[in-house]
PLY file of the C-alpha trace (Angstrom):
ply
format ascii 1.0
element vertex 85
property float x
property float y
property float z
element edge 84
property int vertex1
property int vertex2
end_header
121.55 26.55 22.69
122.90 26.93 19.16
122.77 24.32 16.43
125.71 23.40 14.19
125.06 26.47 12.01
125.40 28.77 15.03
121.68 29.56 15.07
119.68 29.66 18.27
117.24 26.80 18.62
113.83 27.86 17.36
112.02 26.72 20.50
113.27 29.54 22.71
112.63 32.19 20.08
109.13 30.85 19.52
108.44 30.74 23.26
109.52 34.37 23.72
107.52 35.67 20.76
104.42 33.62 21.63
104.36 34.86 25.21
104.82 38.45 24.09
102.04 38.10 21.50
99.70 36.90 24.25
100.37 40.00 26.36
99.00 43.48 25.90
100.85 46.19 24.01
103.93 47.28 25.91
103.82 44.32 28.31
106.99 42.50 29.26
107.93 38.94 30.15
110.59 37.53 32.39
113.02 35.27 30.54
112.20 32.50 33.01
108.63 32.47 31.68
109.94 31.43 28.27
112.16 28.79 29.85
109.21 27.44 31.84
107.20 27.20 28.62
109.97 25.03 27.16
110.52 22.81 30.20
108.17 23.38 33.15
110.04 21.01 35.45
113.58 21.77 34.26
113.30 25.41 33.20
116.63 26.43 34.72
118.35 24.08 32.28
116.85 26.07 29.38
117.81 29.57 30.56
121.00 29.75 28.48
118.93 28.97 25.37
116.46 31.73 26.26
119.30 34.21 26.87
120.83 33.34 23.50
117.47 33.70 21.72
116.95 37.04 23.46
120.33 38.27 22.22
119.45 37.34 18.64
116.00 38.94 18.84
117.54 42.09 20.33
120.20 42.28 17.61
117.46 41.85 14.99
115.49 44.73 16.54
112.49 42.52 17.33
112.57 42.96 21.10
113.75 45.50 23.64
115.02 44.93 27.15
114.40 46.76 30.40
114.82 46.45 34.12
112.58 48.24 36.62
111.23 50.37 33.79
114.65 51.51 32.58
115.76 50.51 29.06
118.78 48.26 28.67
121.02 48.25 25.60
122.12 44.67 26.23
121.57 41.78 28.60
123.48 42.43 31.81
122.00 41.03 34.98
118.24 40.79 35.44
116.04 41.94 32.58
112.54 41.91 31.11
111.69 41.41 27.44
109.15 43.37 25.38
108.34 43.57 21.70
110.17 46.41 19.98
107.97 49.38 19.27
0 1
1 2
2 3
3 4
4 5
5 6
6 7
7 8
8 9
9 10
10 11
11 12
12 13
13 14
14 15
15 16
16 17
17 18
18 19
19 20
20 21
21 22
22 23
23 24
24 25
25 26
26 27
27 28
28 29
29 30
30 31
31 32
32 33
33 34
34 35
35 36
36 37
37 38
38 39
39 40
40 41
41 42
42 43
43 44
44 45
45 46
46 47
47 48
48 49
49 50
50 51
51 52
52 53
53 54
54 55
55 56
56 57
57 58
58 59
59 60
60 61
61 62
62 63
63 64
64 65
65 66
66 67
67 68
68 69
69 70
70 71
71 72
72 73
73 74
74 75
75 76
76 77
77 78
78 79
79 80
80 81
81 82
82 83
83 84
């Protein structure tokens, strides 16, 4: 979810980066894990915010995406998130 300046809410970005920092090198997270960190009982409502934060982090070169071990250039369908190398 973007604020009036068009920026993604910090909560989703922080959730993604915190979860990745807690994992080992090269580990990935599912976007739903970040959403569950934001709202355990209503995580589905936060998925659009997590997707938007992922897009920003990807554009900034801070994360990379994959699915079933194959790299993805952009979000399209299911994906996993990892810190950029």
